[in-house]
C-alpha positions as CSV (number, residue, x, y, z in Angstrom):
1,M,-114.0,10.6,19.3
2,L,-111.5,13.7,19.0
3,L,-108.2,14.3,21.7
4,A,-107.0,16.8,23.0
5,Q,-103.4,16.2,23.5
6,T,-101.6,18.0,26.4
7,A,-98.4,19.8,27.0
8,P,-96.0,21.1,29.8
9,S,-97.4,23.7,32.1
10,S,-96.0,27.0,31.1
11,Q,-97.2,30.2,29.0
12,S,-95.5,31.5,26.1
13,T,-96.5,34.5,24.0
14,V,-96.8,35.1,20.0
15,K,-96.7,38.2,18.2
16,Q,-99.9,39.5,16.3
17,Q,-99.4,42.2,14.4
18,G,-96.1,43.0,16.0
19,V,-97.6,42.8,19.6
20,P,-96.8,40.0,21.9
21,V,-100.0,38.5,22.9
22,P,-99.9,35.7,25.9
23,V,-101.0,32.5,25.1
24,P,-102.3,30.1,27.8
25,T,-101.4,26.6,27.9
26,P,-103.1,24.0,30.1
27,T,-102.6,23.1,32.9
28,S,-101.6,19.4,34.4
29,D,-104.9,17.6,34.3
30,P,-104.9,13.9,35.7
31,E,-107.7,13.8,33.1
32,G,-106.0,14.9,30.3
33,N,-107.7,12.6,28.2
34,K,-111.6,13.7,29.2
35,P,-113.5,14.2,25.5
36,I,-114.0,17.8,24.5
37,V,-117.5,16.9,23.7
38,P,-119.4,13.7,25.5
39,D,-120.3,10.9,23.3
40,K,-123.9,11.1,24.6
41,D,-124.3,15.0,23.5
42,F,-122.4,14.3,20.4
43,N,-124.8,11.3,19.4
44,A,-128.0,13.3,20.2
45,A,-126.8,16.0,17.6
46,L,-126.8,14.1,15.1
47,P,-129.5,14.0,12.6
48,K,-132.2,11.2,12.9
49,L,-131.9,9.2,9.2
50,S,-134.6,7.8,7.7
51,D,-134.5,3.8,6.8
52,D,-136.4,4.9,3.2
53,I,-133.7,5.3,1.0
54,N,-135.7,6.6,-1.5
55,A,-137.0,9.5,1.1
56,P,-135.8,13.3,0.2
57,L,-133.0,14.7,2.1
58,E,-133.7,16.7,4.7
59,P,-132.8,20.6,4.3
60,I,-129.5,21.9,6.1
61,P,-130.5,24.8,8.4
62,Q,-128.6,27.7,7.8
63,D,-128.9,29.8,10.7
64,A,-129.0,27.4,13.7
65,P,-125.7,26.2,14.4
66,F,-124.7,23.5,16.5
67,T,-124.1,24.7,20.4
68,P,-122.8,21.6,22.6
69,Q,-123.6,21.9,26.0
70,T,-121.0,21.6,27.4
71,A,-119.4,24.9,25.7
72,D,-120.4,27.1,28.8
73,K,-117.5,24.8,30.6
74,A,-114.7,25.6,28.2
75,P,-112.2,27.7,30.0
76,P,-112.7,31.7,29.3
77,S,-109.9,32.7,26.3
78,T,-107.5,34.9,28.1
79,V,-106.5,36.2,24.6
80,P,-107.5,39.8,24.1
81,P,-110.1,40.5,21.6
82,V,-108.6,42.1,18.7
83,A,-110.0,45.9,17.5
84,P,-112.6,45.8,15.1
85,A,-111.6,47.4,11.6
86,P,-112.8,51.2,11.0
87,E,-116.2,51.2,9.7
88,T,-116.3,52.5,6.0
89,A,-119.3,53.4,3.8
90,P,-120.7,50.7,1.5
91,G,-118.7,50.5,-1.7
92,T,-115.6,52.0,-0.4
93,L,-112.0,50.8,0.4
94,P,-110.5,51.3,3.7
95,P,-107.4,53.6,3.8
96,P,-104.2,52.2,2.9
97,P,-101.6,51.7,5.7
98,E,-99.1,54.4,6.2
99,P,-95.7,53.4,4.6
100,P,-92.3,52.8,6.2
101,A,-90.6,56.0,6.6
102,E,-87.4,54.9,4.5
103,L,-89.8,54.9,1.6
104,A,-90.8,58.5,1.7
105,Q,-87.2,59.7,1.6
106,P,-86.0,60.9,-1.5
107,L,-83.9,59.0,-4.5
108,A,-80.1,59.4,-4.5
109,P,-79.0,61.8,-7.8
110,L,-78.0,59.3,-10.2
111,G,-74.1,61.1,-10.4
112,S,-73.3,59.3,-7.0
113,F,-73.7,55.7,-8.3
114,S,-70.6,54.5,-9.5
115,T,-70.4,53.0,-13.2
116,V,-67.2,50.7,-13.0
117,P,-68.2,47.2,-13.7
118,V,-67.8,44.4,-10.9
119,V,-64.8,42.6,-11.9
120,D,-65.2,38.8,-10.5
121,V,-61.5,38.0,-9.9
122,A,-61.2,34.4,-9.8
123,A,-59.7,33.0,-6.8
124,T,-56.0,31.9,-7.2
125,S,-53.3,30.2,-5.2
126,T,-49.7,30.5,-5.1
127,A,-49.1,26.9,-4.1
128,K,-48.0,24.8,-6.7
129,S,-50.7,21.7,-7.6
130,V,-49.7,18.3,-6.1
131,Q,-48.7,16.0,-8.6
132,V,-47.8,12.5,-8.6
133,R,-44.7,11.4,-10.5
134,Y,-44.6,7.8,-11.7
135,D,-43.1,5.1,-13.6
136,V,-45.0,2.3,-16.1
137,V,-43.8,-1.1,-16.6
138,V,-45.4,-3.6,-18.6
139,N,-44.9,-7.1,-18.6
140,G,-46.1,-10.1,-20.7
141,L,-46.6,-8.4,-23.8
142,D,-43.0,-7.8,-25.1
143,K,-43.0,-11.3,-26.6
144,L,-46.0,-11.1,-28.1
145,G,-44.8,-8.1,-30.0
146,L,-47.6,-6.1,-28.7
147,E,-45.4,-3.7,-26.3
148,S,-44.9,-0.9,-28.9
149,Q,-48.6,-0.6,-30.0
150,F,-49.7,-0.6,-26.2
151,H,-47.7,1.9,-25.7
152,T,-49.0,4.1,-28.5
153,F,-52.7,4.0,-27.1
154,S,-51.9,3.5,-23.3
155,A,-53.7,6.1,-21.1
156,L,-50.5,5.7,-18.2
157,K,-48.1,6.7,-21.3
158,K,-50.2,9.6,-23.1
159,G,-50.4,10.9,-19.1
160,G,-46.3,11.5,-19.5
161,G,-45.8,10.3,-16.0
162,K,-47.8,12.5,-14.1
163,A,-51.1,12.8,-12.8
164,A,-52.9,15.0,-9.6
165,N,-53.1,12.0,-7.3
166,V,-52.6,8.3,-7.0
167,P,-56.2,7.7,-8.0
168,M,-55.7,9.1,-11.2
169,V,-52.8,6.7,-11.5
170,T,-55.2,3.7,-10.7
171,A,-57.9,5.3,-13.3
172,R,-55.3,5.0,-16.1
173,A,-53.8,1.7,-15.1
174,R,-57.0,0.0,-15.5
175,E,-57.9,1.5,-18.5
176,D,-54.4,-0.2,-19.7
177,E,-55.6,-3.3,-18.0
178,A,-58.6,-3.4,-20.4
179,L,-56.5,-2.1,-23.3
180,A,-54.0,-5.1,-23.0
181,V,-56.6,-7.6,-22.6
182,R,-58.1,-6.3,-26.0
183,L,-54.8,-6.0,-28.0
184,M,-54.2,-10.0,-26.9
185,K,-57.5,-10.8,-27.9
186,S,-57.0,-9.3,-31.4
187,H,-53.9,-11.4,-31.7
188,G,-56.1,-14.8,-30.9
189,Y,-55.4,-15.1,-27.1
190,Y,-59.0,-15.1,-26.2
191,D,-58.1,-16.3,-22.3
192,A,-55.6,-13.2,-21.9
193,S,-55.9,-11.4,-18.3
194,A,-54.3,-8.3,-17.4
195,V,-53.7,-6.7,-13.9
196,S,-52.4,-3.8,-12.5
197,V,-50.6,-2.6,-9.7
198,I,-49.5,0.5,-7.9
199,E,-46.2,0.0,-5.8
200,T,-44.2,2.3,-4.3
201,I,-40.5,2.4,-5.5
202,P,-37.7,1.8,-2.6
203,G,-35.5,4.9,-1.7
204,D,-37.7,7.4,-3.6
205,A,-40.4,8.7,-2.1
206,T,-41.7,11.0,-4.6
207,R,-42.4,8.4,-7.0
208,I,-45.0,5.5,-7.6
209,R,-44.7,2.4,-10.3
210,A,-47.3,1.5,-12.3
211,V,-47.5,-2.2,-13.2
212,I,-49.4,-4.0,-15.7
213,N,-49.1,-7.6,-15.8
214,A,-50.4,-9.2,-18.9
215,V,-50.9,-13.3,-19.2
216,P,-52.3,-14.3,-22.9
217,G,-53.2,-17.6,-22.3
218,N,-53.7,-20.3,-25.1
219,L,-53.7,-19.3,-28.5
220,Y,-56.4,-20.3,-30.6
221,K,-56.3,-21.2,-34.0
222,F,-58.8,-21.5,-37.2
223,G,-60.2,-25.3,-37.0
224,T,-62.3,-24.9,-39.9
225,V,-62.5,-22.2,-42.6
226,T,-66.1,-22.3,-44.3
227,V,-67.7,-19.8,-47.0
228,D,-71.2,-19.7,-47.2
229,S,-72.2,-18.2,-50.8
230,G,-73.9,-19.0,-54.2
231,P,-71.6,-20.3,-57.2
232,V,-69.3,-17.6,-58.5
233,V,-66.8,-17.8,-61.8
234,P,-64.2,-18.9,-61.0
235,P,-65.5,-21.2,-58.5
236,D,-62.6,-20.7,-56.5
237,L,-62.7,-16.6,-56.7
238,I,-63.8,-16.6,-52.9
239,T,-61.8,-19.2,-51.5
240,S,-58.5,-18.4,-53.0
241,N,-58.8,-14.9,-51.9
242,L,-59.4,-15.2,-48.5
243,A,-56.3,-15.9,-46.9
244,L,-57.4,-17.7,-43.9
245,K,-56.4,-21.8,-43.4
246,P,-57.2,-24.1,-40.7
247,G,-54.0,-23.6,-38.2
248,D,-53.5,-20.2,-38.6
249,P,-53.8,-17.9,-35.6
250,I,-57.3,-16.3,-35.4
251,E,-55.8,-12.4,-35.8
252,A,-58.1,-9.8,-36.1
253,D,-56.4,-7.9,-38.4
254,R,-55.9,-10.6,-40.7
255,V,-59.1,-11.6,-40.5
256,Q,-60.5,-8.4,-41.3
257,G,-57.6,-7.7,-44.2
258,A,-58.8,-11.0,-45.6
259,E,-62.5,-10.3,-45.8
260,A,-61.7,-7.1,-47.1
261,N,-59.5,-8.7,-50.2
262,V,-62.6,-10.6,-50.8
263,S,-64.7,-7.8,-51.0
264,L,-62.3,-6.1,-53.2
265,K,-62.0,-9.1,-55.6
266,L,-65.3,-9.5,-55.9
267,G,-66.1,-6.1,-57.3
268,Q,-63.1,-6.6,-59.6
269,T,-64.6,-9.7,-61.4
270,G,-68.0,-8.9,-62.2
271,Y,-69.7,-8.6,-58.8
272,P,-70.5,-5.3,-58.2
273,F,-73.3,-5.7,-55.8
274,A,-71.7,-8.2,-53.5
275,R,-71.8,-7.9,-49.7
276,I,-69.9,-9.5,-47.2
277,G,-71.7,-10.9,-44.3
278,T,-71.4,-11.0,-40.3
279,R,-68.7,-13.5,-39.4
280,D,-69.2,-16.3,-37.0
281,I,-66.4,-17.9,-35.0
282,L,-67.1,-20.5,-32.7
283,L,-64.5,-21.0,-29.9
284,D,-64.0,-24.3,-28.3
285,E,-62.3,-23.7,-24.8
286,Q,-61.0,-27.5,-25.0
287,T,-59.0,-27.5,-28.1
288,F,-58.7,-24.1,-28.5
289,L,-59.6,-24.1,-32.0
290,G,-62.3,-21.4,-33.5
291,D,-65.0,-22.8,-36.4
292,Y,-64.7,-19.5,-39.1
293,T,-67.8,-19.2,-41.1
294,L,-68.2,-16.2,-43.5
295,P,-71.7,-15.6,-45.2
296,V,-71.2,-14.1,-48.6
297,D,-74.5,-12.8,-50.9
298,T,-72.4,-12.1,-54.3
299,G,-75.1,-10.7,-56.1
300,P,-75.5,-11.2,-60.0
301,R,-72.4,-11.2,-62.1
302,S,-72.3,-8.3,-64.2
303,S,-71.0,-6.7,-67.3
304,F,-71.0,-2.9,-68.3
305,G,-73.9,-1.2,-69.8
306,D,-74.5,2.4,-70.8
307,I,-73.2,5.7,-69.0
308,T,-76.6,7.7,-67.5
309,T,-76.0,11.5,-65.7
310,T,-78.4,13.3,-63.4
311,G,-77.9,16.4,-61.3
312,R,-76.5,19.7,-61.7
313,L,-74.6,19.3,-65.0
314,A,-71.4,20.4,-66.2
315,F,-71.6,18.2,-69.2
316,G,-73.9,15.5,-70.7
317,A,-73.3,11.8,-70.8
318,D,-72.1,12.2,-74.5
319,H,-68.6,13.6,-73.1
320,I,-68.7,11.0,-70.0
321,R,-68.2,8.5,-72.5
322,I,-64.9,9.9,-73.7
323,L,-63.9,10.0,-70.1
324,R,-64.3,6.2,-69.4
325,R,-61.9,3.2,-70.0
326,F,-64.4,0.6,-69.8
327,K,-66.6,-1.0,-73.3
328,P,-70.3,-1.8,-73.2
329,G,-70.4,-5.6,-72.5
330,Q,-67.0,-5.7,-70.8
331,I,-67.1,-7.6,-67.1
332,Y,-68.0,-5.3,-64.8
333,D,-64.5,-4.0,-62.7
334,S,-64.8,-1.5,-60.1
335,R,-61.3,0.0,-60.8
336,G,-63.3,1.1,-64.1
337,T,-65.3,3.1,-62.0
338,D,-63.1,4.2,-59.8
339,D,-60.7,5.3,-62.6
340,L,-63.9,7.5,-64.2
341,R,-64.4,9.1,-60.6
342,K,-60.7,10.2,-60.4
343,A,-60.9,11.8,-63.9
344,L,-64.3,13.5,-63.6
345,V,-62.8,15.4,-60.5
346,A,-59.7,15.8,-62.4
347,T,-61.5,18.4,-64.6
348,G,-62.2,20.7,-61.8
349,L,-65.7,21.1,-62.4
350,F,-67.6,19.6,-59.9
351,S,-68.3,20.6,-56.0
352,T,-69.3,16.8,-55.8
353,V,-69.4,13.8,-58.0
354,A,-70.8,10.4,-57.8
355,V,-69.9,7.0,-59.8
356,E,-72.2,4.1,-58.8
357,P,-73.1,0.8,-60.8
358,V,-77.0,0.4,-61.0
359,D,-78.7,-2.8,-62.1
360,T,-81.0,-2.4,-65.1
361,G,-82.6,-6.1,-64.8
362,K,-81.6,-6.9,-67.9
363,D,-79.5,-9.9,-69.1
364,A,-77.1,-9.8,-71.7
365,A,-76.4,-12.5,-74.5
366,D,-73.8,-14.4,-72.1
367,G,-76.2,-14.4,-69.3
368,T,-74.6,-11.6,-67.2
369,R,-76.8,-8.9,-65.6
370,I,-76.1,-5.7,-67.5
371,V,-75.4,-2.6,-64.9
372,D,-75.1,0.8,-66.2
373,V,-72.9,3.5,-64.6
374,A,-74.8,6.5,-63.1
375,V,-72.9,9.5,-62.8
376,T,-74.6,12.2,-60.4
377,Q,-73.0,15.8,-60.8
378,R,-73.1,18.9,-59.2
379,V,-71.1,21.6,-60.6
380,G,-69.1,23.8,-58.8
381,K,-67.2,27.1,-58.9
382,T,-65.7,26.9,-62.9
383,R,-64.2,30.2,-62.3
384,S,-60.9,31.0,-60.4
385,I,-58.1,33.7,-60.1
386,A,-54.8,33.1,-59.3
387,A,-51.3,34.3,-58.8
388,T,-47.9,33.7,-58.6
389,A,-44.8,35.7,-58.2
390,G,-40.8,35.7,-57.5
391,Y,-37.6,37.1,-57.6
392,S,-34.1,36.1,-59.0
393,T,-31.2,38.0,-59.5
394,G,-30.6,39.3,-63.1
395,E,-34.2,38.4,-63.9
396,G,-35.5,40.7,-61.3
397,L,-39.3,40.6,-59.8
398,R,-41.9,38.9,-61.9
399,A,-45.9,38.4,-61.0
400,E,-48.3,36.4,-63.0
401,G,-51.8,36.7,-62.5
402,T,-54.6,34.2,-64.5
403,Y,-58.1,34.3,-64.6
404,T,-59.8,31.1,-66.0
405,A,-63.3,30.3,-66.9
406,R,-63.0,26.4,-66.7
407,N,-66.2,25.7,-68.8
408,A,-66.9,28.8,-70.6
409,F,-67.6,26.5,-73.8
410,P,-68.9,23.4,-72.4
411,P,-68.0,20.5,-72.6
412,E,-64.6,21.6,-70.8
413,G,-63.8,24.5,-72.9
414,A,-61.9,27.1,-71.1
415,L,-61.2,30.7,-71.5
416,I,-57.8,31.8,-69.8
417,V,-56.9,35.3,-69.5
418,N,-53.0,35.9,-68.4
419,L,-51.0,38.8,-67.3
420,V,-47.2,39.0,-66.3
421,G,-45.9,42.1,-65.0
422,G,-42.0,42.4,-63.8
423,T,-39.3,44.2,-63.8
424,Q,-38.0,43.0,-67.3
425,E,-41.0,41.3,-68.9
426,Q,-44.6,42.4,-69.3
427,S,-46.9,40.8,-71.6
428,G,-50.5,39.4,-71.8
429,A,-52.6,36.2,-73.0
430,V,-55.8,35.1,-74.0
431,S,-56.1,31.6,-74.5
432,F,-58.9,28.8,-75.2
433,R,-58.3,25.1,-74.0
434,R,-60.6,22.4,-74.6
435,S,-59.6,19.3,-72.2
436,N,-60.4,15.7,-73.2
437,W,-60.8,16.8,-76.5
438,G,-62.5,13.9,-78.7
439,H,-60.0,11.5,-76.6
440,R,-59.4,11.0,-72.6
441,D,-56.4,13.4,-71.4
442,R,-55.8,14.8,-74.8
443,T,-55.8,18.7,-74.7
444,L,-56.9,21.2,-78.0
445,S,-55.8,25.0,-76.8
446,F,-55.0,28.1,-78.8
447,S,-53.4,31.3,-77.6
448,L,-52.9,34.9,-78.8
449,S,-50.2,36.6,-77.0
450,A,-48.4,39.9,-77.0
451,G,-45.4,41.1,-74.6
452,R,-42.3,43.1,-74.2
453,Q,-38.8,41.6,-72.9
454,D,-36.2,43.8,-71.7
455,Y,-32.8,41.9,-70.8
456,D,-29.3,42.2,-71.0
457,A,-29.3,39.8,-74.0
458,F,-32.2,41.7,-76.3
459,N,-35.2,44.1,-75.6
460,A,-38.1,42.5,-78.1
461,V,-41.9,43.5,-78.3
462,S,-43.5,40.4,-80.0
463,T,-46.7,39.2,-80.6
464,S,-47.3,35.4,-80.8
465,L,-50.1,33.0,-82.1
466,T,-49.9,29.1,-81.5
467,G,-52.0,26.3,-81.6
468,R,-51.3,22.9,-79.7
469,V,-52.6,19.5,-79.3
470,S,-51.0,18.3,-75.7
471,Y,-51.4,15.1,-73.5
472,D,-50.0,16.5,-70.0
473,S,-49.8,15.8,-66.6
474,T,-51.8,17.4,-63.8
475,P,-51.1,17.4,-60.0
476,I,-54.1,15.1,-59.7
477,W,-53.4,13.0,-62.5
478,Q,-49.6,12.4,-63.4
479,K,-48.6,10.6,-66.4
480,K,-45.5,8.5,-67.4
481,F,-46.0,9.7,-71.0
482,T,-46.7,13.1,-72.3
483,Y,-46.3,14.8,-75.5
484,Y,-47.2,17.8,-77.5
485,Y,-47.5,19.2,-81.1
486,G,-48.2,22.2,-82.6
487,F,-47.7,25.4,-84.5
488,E,-46.3,28.7,-83.2
489,L,-46.6,32.2,-85.8
490,T,-44.4,35.0,-84.1
491,G,-43.7,38.5,-85.3
492,S,-40.8,40.0,-83.4
493,N,-39.1,43.4,-83.3
494,E,-35.6,42.9,-81.8
495,D,-32.3,44.6,-81.3
496,V,-29.6,42.8,-81.9
497,Y,-25.5,43.3,-81.8
498,D,-24.3,43.7,-85.2
499,F,-20.4,42.6,-84.9
500,P,-19.4,44.2,-88.6
501,A,-21.0,47.4,-87.8
502,G,-20.0,47.6,-83.8
503,K,-23.7,48.5,-82.6
504,R,-26.7,47.3,-81.8
505,K,-29.1,47.6,-84.3
506,R,-32.9,46.4,-84.3
507,G,-34.3,44.2,-86.6
508,T,-38.0,42.7,-87.7
509,Y,-38.4,38.5,-87.5
510,F,-41.2,36.7,-88.7
511,I,-40.8,33.1,-87.3
512,A,-42.6,29.9,-88.0
513,A,-42.0,26.9,-86.0
514,L,-43.9,23.2,-85.6
515,P,-42.7,22.0,-82.5
516,L,-42.4,18.4,-81.0
517,M,-42.2,17.8,-77.5
518,A,-42.2,13.6,-75.8
519,A,-41.4,13.3,-72.1
520,F,-41.3,10.3,-70.0
521,D,-42.0,10.4,-66.5
522,T,-41.7,8.0,-63.3
523,S,-41.4,10.3,-60.5
524,D,-43.5,10.5,-57.5
525,D,-44.8,13.7,-57.5
526,L,-44.7,16.8,-60.2
527,L,-43.4,19.8,-57.7
528,N,-41.5,18.0,-55.2
529,P,-40.1,14.3,-56.6
530,T,-38.4,12.2,-54.2
531,K,-37.7,9.2,-56.4
532,G,-37.8,8.1,-59.7
533,Y,-36.4,9.9,-63.1
534,R,-37.8,11.9,-65.5
535,F,-36.6,12.4,-69.4
536,K,-37.8,15.1,-72.2
537,L,-36.7,15.6,-75.6
538,L,-38.0,18.5,-77.7
539,F,-37.8,19.1,-81.4
540,S,-39.0,21.7,-83.3
541,P,-38.3,22.7,-87.0
542,E,-38.6,26.6,-87.2
543,T,-37.6,29.0,-90.4
544,S,-36.5,32.6,-89.7
545,V,-37.7,35.3,-92.1
546,R,-35.7,38.7,-92.4
547,G,-35.4,39.4,-95.6
548,A,-34.9,35.7,-96.9
549,A,-36.2,32.7,-95.2
550,R,-33.5,30.6,-92.6
551,P,-35.0,27.3,-92.2
552,Y,-33.5,25.6,-88.8
553,V,-33.7,23.3,-86.0
554,R,-33.8,23.4,-82.3
555,T,-33.2,20.3,-80.3
556,L,-33.3,19.9,-76.3
557,A,-32.6,17.0,-74.4
558,E,-33.0,16.8,-70.7
559,A,-32.8,14.0,-67.8
560,S,-33.3,14.3,-63.7
561,A,-33.2,11.6,-61.4
562,Y,-34.3,11.5,-57.6
563,Y,-32.8,8.8,-55.1
564,P,-33.9,8.6,-51.7
565,I,-31.1,8.2,-49.2
566,S,-33.7,8.0,-46.1
567,S,-37.2,9.2,-45.5
568,S,-35.6,12.8,-44.5
569,L,-33.0,12.8,-47.6
570,V,-32.8,12.6,-51.1
571,I,-30.5,12.9,-53.8
572,A,-31.5,14.8,-57.3
573,G,-29.6,15.2,-60.4
574,R,-30.3,17.0,-63.5
575,V,-28.3,17.2,-67.1
576,R,-29.7,19.4,-70.0
577,A,-27.9,19.8,-73.5
578,G,-29.5,21.9,-76.6
579,S,-28.6,22.4,-79.9
580,I,-29.6,24.6,-82.7
581,L,-28.6,23.3,-86.5
582,G,-28.8,24.9,-90.0
583,I,-28.2,28.7,-89.3
584,A,-25.4,30.9,-88.2
585,R,-25.7,32.4,-84.6
586,D,-25.9,36.1,-85.9
587,E,-28.7,34.8,-88.4
588,L,-30.8,33.6,-85.5
589,P,-33.3,35.9,-83.5
590,P,-32.1,36.8,-80.6
591,S,-35.2,35.2,-78.3
592,R,-34.4,32.1,-80.1
593,R,-30.9,31.7,-79.0
594,Y,-29.9,29.3,-76.0
595,Y,-28.8,31.0,-72.9
596,G,-27.3,30.1,-69.7
597,G,-27.3,31.4,-66.3
598,G,-30.7,31.6,-63.6
599,G,-32.9,29.9,-61.1
600,G,-33.6,27.9,-64.1
601,S,-30.2,27.3,-65.3
602,V,-27.0,27.5,-63.7
603,R,-27.6,29.5,-60.0
604,G,-25.2,31.9,-58.9
605,Y,-25.1,33.8,-62.2
606,G,-27.1,36.1,-63.5
607,Y,-30.4,35.5,-65.7
608,Q,-28.6,34.6,-69.5
609,R,-25.1,35.7,-68.3
610,L,-23.5,32.9,-69.0
611,G,-22.3,32.4,-72.5
612,P,-20.4,34.9,-75.4
613,F,-20.7,38.3,-75.0
614,D,-20.4,41.4,-77.4
615,P,-17.7,44.4,-76.8
616,N,-20.1,45.7,-74.2
617,G,-20.4,42.9,-71.8
618,D,-24.3,41.9,-72.6
619,P,-24.9,38.3,-73.4
620,V,-25.5,37.3,-77.1
621,G,-26.3,33.8,-76.8
622,G,-25.3,30.8,-78.9
623,R,-26.6,28.0,-80.4
624,S,-25.9,24.9,-78.3
625,L,-25.6,24.7,-74.3
626,N,-25.2,22.3,-71.5
627,E,-25.8,22.1,-67.9
628,F,-26.2,20.0,-64.7
629,A,-27.0,20.4,-61.2
630,L,-27.1,18.5,-58.1
631,E,-28.7,18.8,-54.9
632,A,-29.5,16.9,-51.5
633,R,-32.6,17.9,-49.9
634,Y,-33.0,17.4,-46.6
635,R,-36.3,17.6,-45.1
636,F,-37.4,18.4,-41.4
637,G,-41.1,18.4,-41.0
638,N,-42.5,21.4,-43.3
639,F,-39.1,23.0,-43.9
640,G,-36.0,21.4,-45.8
641,I,-32.5,22.7,-46.2
642,V,-30.9,21.8,-49.9
643,P,-27.0,22.3,-50.2
644,F,-26.6,22.3,-54.2
645,V,-24.0,22.5,-57.3
646,D,-24.3,23.7,-60.4
647,G,-22.4,24.0,-63.9
648,G,-22.5,24.8,-67.5
649,N,-22.2,27.3,-70.5
650,S,-23.7,28.3,-73.6
651,Y,-21.6,28.5,-76.9
652,E,-21.6,29.9,-80.3
653,S,-21.1,26.3,-81.8
654,S,-24.0,24.2,-82.9
655,M,-23.0,21.3,-80.9
656,P,-21.9,21.9,-77.2
657,K,-18.0,21.6,-76.3
658,F,-18.2,20.5,-72.5
659,N,-15.8,22.9,-71.4
660,N,-15.1,26.3,-70.0
661,W,-17.8,25.5,-67.5
662,R,-19.1,28.1,-64.9
663,L,-19.8,26.5,-61.6
664,G,-21.9,28.0,-58.7
665,A,-22.7,26.6,-55.6
666,G,-24.9,27.7,-52.5
667,I,-28.1,26.7,-50.2
668,G,-31.5,26.7,-50.3
669,G,-34.5,26.9,-47.9
670,R,-37.8,25.0,-48.6
671,F,-41.4,25.7,-46.8
672,Y,-43.3,22.7,-48.0
673,T,-47.0,23.6,-48.7
674,N,-50.4,21.3,-50.0
675,F,-49.7,23.1,-53.3
676,G,-45.9,22.4,-53.5
677,P,-42.6,23.5,-51.8
678,V,-41.6,27.3,-51.8
679,R,-38.1,27.7,-52.7
680,I,-35.5,30.3,-51.9
681,D,-31.9,29.7,-53.0
682,V,-28.8,31.9,-52.3
683,A,-25.7,30.8,-54.4
684,T,-22.6,32.4,-55.4
685,P,-20.1,31.9,-58.3
686,L,-17.2,29.7,-57.9
687,N,-15.0,30.9,-61.2
688,R,-16.4,34.3,-61.1
689,R,-16.1,36.5,-63.8
690,K,-15.5,40.7,-64.1
691,G,-19.4,42.1,-63.5
692,D,-20.5,38.9,-62.0
693,S,-22.5,39.2,-58.6
694,R,-21.2,37.5,-55.5
695,I,-24.3,36.6,-54.4
696,A,-27.7,35.6,-56.3
697,L,-31.1,35.4,-54.8
698,Y,-33.8,33.2,-56.2
699,I,-37.4,32.7,-54.9
700,S,-39.9,30.5,-56.6
701,I,-42.5,27.7,-56.2
702,G,-41.7,24.2,-56.8
703,Q,-38.1,22.7,-56.9
704,A,-35.6,24.1,-59.4
705,F,-35.8,20.5,-61.1
C-alpha cells in the first residue's frame, strides 16, 4: 500500500520558468496515514487471472486508463495552468527564444586587449625557514671499530646537523638505528639492537641531541665449515682457498671475500664454468655458533681449444691467435682470456668486444673438456683526428695535427698523416704502421717526411725515410721492457758556421743511421708517474756523407726516478748524458749535434742555447752533454704546484766534462686531466749569461720527464 508522508503546515513557492509559483502543502490531518487508493478499489481494478497457465494473455487496453473512484475526492490543485505553446504548422519548428540583450552587443576591437602574458609570481616569504640544529652521539660502535663506517652512511651525519623540524630528526635517527644494526650483524653480532633518543641540551634551547645507543649482543662464530661440491683437481682446491675456519667470527665481508676468492681460483685452474651457490648459515642461539655450508657447481675441468670469432669484424681469427698468450691444450686459465680481452681493447678498433669460453662438448686425450675461446667483435670508428699545441721560450709556438686510419690495411695496418706548424718548424709526414706484426706487441712502421727547421743553432731543409721495428708502451698497455731498431736515410741542406772562413755556409749532408734503443720502466704511469724508475739507452751507428763518408756513433743514456713522500707529494729526479764518438764537431751535421736548454732540457734557458757559441752569439752545438733535473710535485685535487731546479751543459768534446753547468730554477702549475697533466712552467736562469732572458715560459702536455 502506498502511503503519503505529511509535512508541517506551511506554504512555499518554487520558480517555474523564472515565475514564483505557490506550492500547496497539506494541512494537519489526524488521518495522515489514510490510503490514497482504498484496498477494495485497488483490488477491484486488477484484471482477473486465469487458472490455466497455458491460456493466452489478455490484450492491454490502450485508450482506457484506470481512474479510481476516489479521484474526484482529491483536493483541487492550486497551481495555475501553464500556458500552452503556440501552435505551429505541421513540419515546422517553433520560433527560437529571444537571446539575452548582452549577446546582441558588438564585440570589442582586438586592439583593446592586452598582449602581455600573465606571469605567475610564486609566493615568497622574507621570514627564514625554521630550522632545528642537532648534535649526534653514537654509543657502542667505537669498541667494534664501526663508528667511522657508521658516520660514512649515517642519515643524521648527511643532514649536516640541520633539519626543518624535530620529526625530521627523529626519522633520520630511525634510519640510523637500522644502519647500526646492519653494521653489527655484518660483523657477526646477529642479536644486535639499537635505540635512538632525541633529547634536549641543558642550557641551550636552540639545539637538540640525537643519541644512537647500539647494543651488539653476543658474537657468533663458525661452528662448522662445509663445502658441497664434486671432485676437483687438486682435491683441496676449494677448501684451501676458502679462508673460513671454525671459530672465526661470521663477518659478512670476510665470507663474501672468501667466496669470491674460490670463484676466482676455480677459473684460474681449469674450471671456466664454475658457479658458487647460495650459502646457508644455520645459527644456534644457545651456543652462538653458525654452521656454514657452501654449494659449488664446478663444471668440467677444461683446457684451451681454438679461437672463434663472430660479429662485425675488424680482423679474423688468425690475427687473434697472434694476440693470445695461451696455447691449445693448456689448462684453462681465466687470466689468459682477460689478457686477450685487454689486447683487443688496446688495438683501439672496437666499440665493444667480448671474450668468453665455449664448451665444445669434446674431451681431450688427458680427459679435460676442450673449451674454445669465442671472440665477439663490434668494430668501432677507426678514423680519428688529433691535435696538440704548445709554447716555449726560444722554440715559440708549435702545433701538431694527426689524421689516423687505424685499420686502413687490415689487420691493424694504419695510415697516418702528420702535420707540424710552428714559428720555427714546419713539416709533414706520411706513415704506415702495422701493429702486432707477426708477434704480439711488435710494431712495424715506415715513414716519409719532409720539413724545415729554423733555429738559432741552424737552418735546415730535410727529407727522411725511416723504418722501424719496435716494442712500445701505450697508455692502455704499459710495458717494463721496450725497444726499437731500424734504419734512417736523410738528405739535409743546412747552414753551418765555418770557423776558418769566419762566416756561415750552407752544405748538403746525406746521413744513414741504424738506431737502436732499449728501455726499462717500472713507473706506474706513462704521462704522470708517481713511483718507480726508468732507464733508457740509445745507440746509433751513423754515417755522414759530405764529399767523403764519415762514420760515427751517437750514444745517449737517461735515468729517472719517482719517490712518493705522501699521497699528494712526489719527488722526481732525472739525469742524462750523451756522447758522439768518431767524428769532429765541425764535420758533423748541425742537426745531429747535441744541444742543451729548453722545456725538455734545462729550463730557464732558451731552446738549444746551452753549449758552445759562434762569434755571432749563435749556438753551434757539441758532441756531448749532461743534464739533471729535480722536482717536487705537489698535487691537490685536479691541480698541482711543482717547484724545480735544472742544470747541465753541452760540450765540444766527445765526452761530457761535468763542469761549467748552467742552472735554472722555477715553479710550475699542473692541471690534471684524463689524458695527462697540462704543464705550465716558468723558470729563470740562476747564472745568467749576456743575452739570456730573465724569464722563460713552457706550456705542454705531460710531465717534464
